[in-house]
N, C-alpha and C positions, 0 to 999 in steps of 0.2 A: 228343494234347494232353499226356499224361503226359511223353512224350519232350521236348516243347517246354519244359514247366515245369522238367524236369531240366536242360535246357540253360541256362535262365535262372539256376537255382540255381548251376550250375557257374561260369558267367561272373561271377555276383555274388561267388562265392568268390575267383575270380582277381582281380577288381577289388579286393576287400577285402585280399587277400594282398599285391598289388603296389602298390596306391595308398595303403594306410594309412600307411606311413612318410612319404610325401610330404604326405599330408593333415594329419598331426599335427605334423610337424617342419619343413615348408616355411617359410622365413623371408621376410617382406617387409621387406627391409633398409631401404628408404625409409620405410615406415610405422613401423618400430621406432625409427629415428632421430628421426622426428617426435614419437613418443610420449615419448622420453627428453628431447627439447628442451622439450616442453610441461611435463613433470614438473618440469624445472629451473626453468622460469618460474614455475610454481605455488609452488615452494619459496621463490623469491625474493620473490614477492608476499606470501606468508604471513609472512615475516620483517618486511617493511615494515608489514603490517597489525598485527603484534604491537607494533611501535614506536608506531604511531598510537594503539592502544588503551591503551598505557601513558601516553601524553600525555593521552588523554581522562580517565583516572583522576586525573591531576594536576589537570586543570581542575575536575573534580567536587569534589575536596577543597578547592580554593581557593574555589570558589563556595559550598560548604557552610560553610566556616569564616569567610567574609566577614561582617562586621557592619556593615550599611549602614542608616543612619537614613533613613526614607522622606522626611523633610522636608529632607534635605541634598542639594542638586542636584549638587554636585561628587562626592559619594560615589556617587550614583546613576549618574553618568556613568562613574565608574571600574568599577562593577559591570557596566554595560552593555557596556563595552569588553571586559571579561573574558569575558562571556557570548558576545559576538561571536566572539572567538577560539576559544571552546569549540565554537561552531556550525561554524566553518570546519573544525576538526579532525574533527567528526562527519561533515561532508560528505565529507571525504577518506576516512574510514573506509568509508562506503557505496560510494564510487566504487571503492575498492580491492577491496571484496567483490565488486562487479559484475565487475571485471576477472578475479578468481580464478574466478568462476562461468563466465565466458565461456571461459576456458582449460579448465575441467573439461568443459564441453559440447563443445569442440573435440576434447578427448582421447577422449570417448565416441563422437563421430562417427567417429573413426579406428578405434576398436574395432568399431563396427557395420559399417563398410566391410569390415574384415578378415573378419568372420563372413559377410557377404553374399557375399564372394568365395569362401569355402570352400563355402558352400551351392551357389552357381552352378557351381563346378567339379565338385562331386559329382553334381549333377543332369546336367551335360553328359556326365560319364563313363557314367552309367547310360543316358542317351539313346544314346550311341555304341554301347554293347553291345547294346542292343535292336535298333538298326539293323543291326548286324553279324549278329545272329541271323537276321533276315529275309533278309539278303543271302546268307548261307551256309547256308541251310536244308538244302541237299543234302549238306553235308559232315557226316560222322559225327563230331561233336566229342567225343562220349563216348569213342570208341575212341582218339582222339588223346590226350586227357587221361589216360586210363587207362594209356597207354604210358609216361607219365612216372613214374619210380620214386618220386619224392618226393611224388606225389599219390595213389598207389595205396591206401595205408591210409586216407586221409581220404575218398576217394570211396566206399569201401565202407561208410562211416558216413553214411547218408542223413540221420540225425537231426542230425549235425554240420552238414551243408549248410543245413538249415532254420535251425539255430541261428545260423549265420553270416549268413544273409540277414536274420534278425530283428535281429541285432546291428548290422548296417549301417543298418537303418531306425531303430533306437533312437538310434544316433549322430547321425543327421540330425535327429531330433526334439530331442535334447539341445542341438544347436547352435541350432536355432530357439528353444528355450526360453531359452538364453543371450542371444540377440538380444532377445527379449521383455523379459527382466529389465533388460538394459542400456538399452533404449528407455524403460522406466519410470523408471530412474535419471535419464535425460536430461530427461524431463517434470518430475520433481521439482526438478532443478536449474533448469530454466526458470522454474518457479513461484517458487523462491527469488529468482531474478534479477528477476522482475517485482516482488516484494515490496521488494527493495532499491531498485528504481527509484522506487517510491512513496515510500520513505523519503528518497531523494535529493531528490525534488520537495518534500517536507515541510521538509527542512533548508534547501533553497534559499529557500523561502518564509519560514522563520523567520529566516534570515540577512538577507533583505530587510527584514523587520520590525525586526530589531536595528539595522541600519544607519540606518533611518528614526528609531528612537528616539534613537540617538546624535546624529543630525543635529538633531532637535528640541531635545535638551538643550543642544547647543552654541549653537543659536540663542537659547535661553532664557538661557544664560549671558551672551550678548552683550546681550540685552534688559535683564537685571538688572545688567549691568556686573560680573558675577561676585561680587556682594555678596549675602550670605545675607539681610541685612536687606531689600533690595529684593525678593528672592524671597518672603519672608514677607508683605510688603505685597501682592504680586501674588496670593498665595494667598487673602488676605482679600477682595480684590476679586472673585476668581473665586467665592468662597463666596456673596457677595451676589448675583451673577448667577445662580448655581445655584438659589438659593431662589426667585428670580423666575421662572425657567424652569419649575421644579417646580410652582409654583402655577398657571402657565399650562396645563401638561399636565393637572394634576388637575382644573381647572375644565372643560376641554374634554371629558375622558374621563368625567367624572361624568355629563354630559348624554348622551354617546354610549352609555354602558352602558344607559341607559333605552330606547334604540332597538334593542337586540339582539332579533333575531327567532329565538327558539329553535326554532320549527317548521321553519325553513329549514336548521337545523344538524343534524349527526349526533348521535345520543344519546351522552352521555358513555360512552366505552368505552376501557379501557386497551389500547393496541395500535394505535389509529388513527394515532398519531404515534410515531416513534422518538425516543429521546434524541439531540439533535444532537451531544452529547459526554458522556462519563462523567466526573463529578467530584463534589466535595462540594457538596451543596445548602446554600448559606449563607443563603438567604432564600426563603420560600415566597410564595404568592399571597395577596393580600387584606390584612387588618388584622393584620399580623405585629408582633412586639414592636419590631422595628427601625423599621417604618413608623409605628407609633404614637408613637415617640419623635422620629423625624427628618423625616417627611414632613408637608407642610402638610395634605394630605387624610387622613393616617393610613392610607393605602391603597397597597399595592404592586401594580402592574398586570402582573406577570409573576413569573418565578422567576429566581434568580441561582445560577449554577453556577461554583464556583471552579475556574479552569483556569490552567495555565502559559501565558504569552504564546507564541503560535504553535501552539497545539493546533488540529488540523484540525476544522472544524465541518461537519457533514453535514446535508443537507436532511432534515427530519423526515418528509417524505412527498413524493410526486411533486407537482410544481407548476410555476408560472411566476413569474419574477422580475418583480414589479410596482413595486418601489421600492428604491432604494439611495441612500446619501448619506454625507456626512461633515460633521457639525455642528461639528467642531473648526475648520473653515475659517471659521466665523462667530463662534464664541465658544470660546476655548481651554478645554478640559476642561469643556464644558457639555453637558448632556443626554446623547444617546445616542452621540456620537462617530460612528464608522463603523458603518453599519447596512445590513442587507439584509432585504427583506420578500418572502415567497413567498405566492402565492395557490394554494390547492389545489382540486381538483374538488368537494370536499364543502362548499364555501363557508366554509372556515376560512382564515385568514391567519396565518402564523407570522412573528415578528419576531426577528432575531438582532442584538444590539447590543453596542457596545464592542469591535468587531472591530479587529484590527491590519492586516488585509489582506483585500480583497474579490476573489474569483476569478470572479465571474459578471457578466453584463451585463443591462440592462433588456430584458425580452421573452424572455429565454433560458428554455427548458424544461429543467427539471432532474429527475433521477431520485431516487427515495428512496435516501438514503445517499450521494448525490454530494457531494463537497466543494464548499462554496460560499464558504468563506473561512477565516480563522484568528483565533483568540481574541486579545484584546488588553486594553488598559487605556485606550482612548480615551474621550472624553466625560467625564462625571462618574462617576468610579470610584474607590473607596477601595482597590482592589487588582485585579489581573488576574482577570477573570471574564467569563462570558457572561450577558447579560440575555436571557432567552427569553420571548417573549410570544405569546399566542394570541388572535385576534380574530374577531369576526363580520365576514366580508368586506363585508357591506352597510354597515357602519359605519366601515370603515377608510379613511383618507385621509392625504395628505401636506398638512400645514397650514403655511403660512408663519408662523414664530414671530416675535413682536415683538422677541425678543432674540437668536435663534440660528438663523436661516435655515430652510430646509425641514425639517419635523419630522413623524415618523409618529405618528398618534393614532388611536384607535378604541375601540369597545366591547369591553373585554377579558374573557377567560374564563380559568378556572383551567387552566393547562397540565397539571397533575397528573391532571386528569380524563381526559386523552387519551393521556398517555405510558405506555409499557409499564411 
């Protein structure tokens, strides 16, 4: 047994002595050329990305410095067009970042392949030597090796042989560790790529919203014959309709709140619902200062969260889409505009209103945190925001409005009792 171990040690030394230069300095010309080509492409993409980012900063400054009067239709159209261009630029930036990440991943794959080849070659060499040891068991390899002058001094140092064997094993472990580290880098890059794809989807949605806004304003310019006076008259007409619709909602919901069955609902607890989006809370629930001044019933049936148009809105909890609609189709800038309602297993219904874009369908099951649409300024809205309402499911229904088509109503609850 000792003799066999010594043979293995000697052969490992021979392997290390004669294969080390090949192992460390062997060049994969094709792989190296591919790596250089990828590096060149990454450099080109980074230059293009820098140009796009500079353009994005220019757009940001223009949007920041623009002074647009909310009641001026032509000015709003100008700002919408500038915003649309900015979104297109942002979309190009995310697409460019994805291309760079894909090249980085391709580069890492080549590096991993090279390390795997080294590991396999080393394993194959060791396997061959072990096989030869068994095949040539009758040959006194020790005597043959000792006859070589350049090995005589080394073979007398048994400790050196053990050290060489350990060195070889350590080298193999180092290569495996390198592969592990590079693989982790690949996972990180893939995660970043996934994030950029989500950003791309969001920008595409925002661009769709911006294009619709521009279309609406152009149609409105035609409707008012591009005269600001006609636009102002139209706004006054809309305000009268809004008051009538608000009174209708107030009267219906005042009765429905009396029918709320608290026993069938979860105890108020912060965390039952997640915030659909994070933004400034501009109006709370109930008899707020704004409601007392502007609402017929002096009561606000939800909360308002100020958001930029196109902000992704997430389901507050797991649920099913039980209603959606667009009241702007029946009365321009009236009531809730585009809305989505979800029913949750705990007998709560959540309402998301004034959306710019809806991403779900009736009957669809959604997960907590899943994007259901994007914030907007549809319906009656003094600025881009989300109206978020919570209802007792047993009281919630879609009622045909006298003025504005199908409309969500119900016995409302305070959303802040349930939100984290």
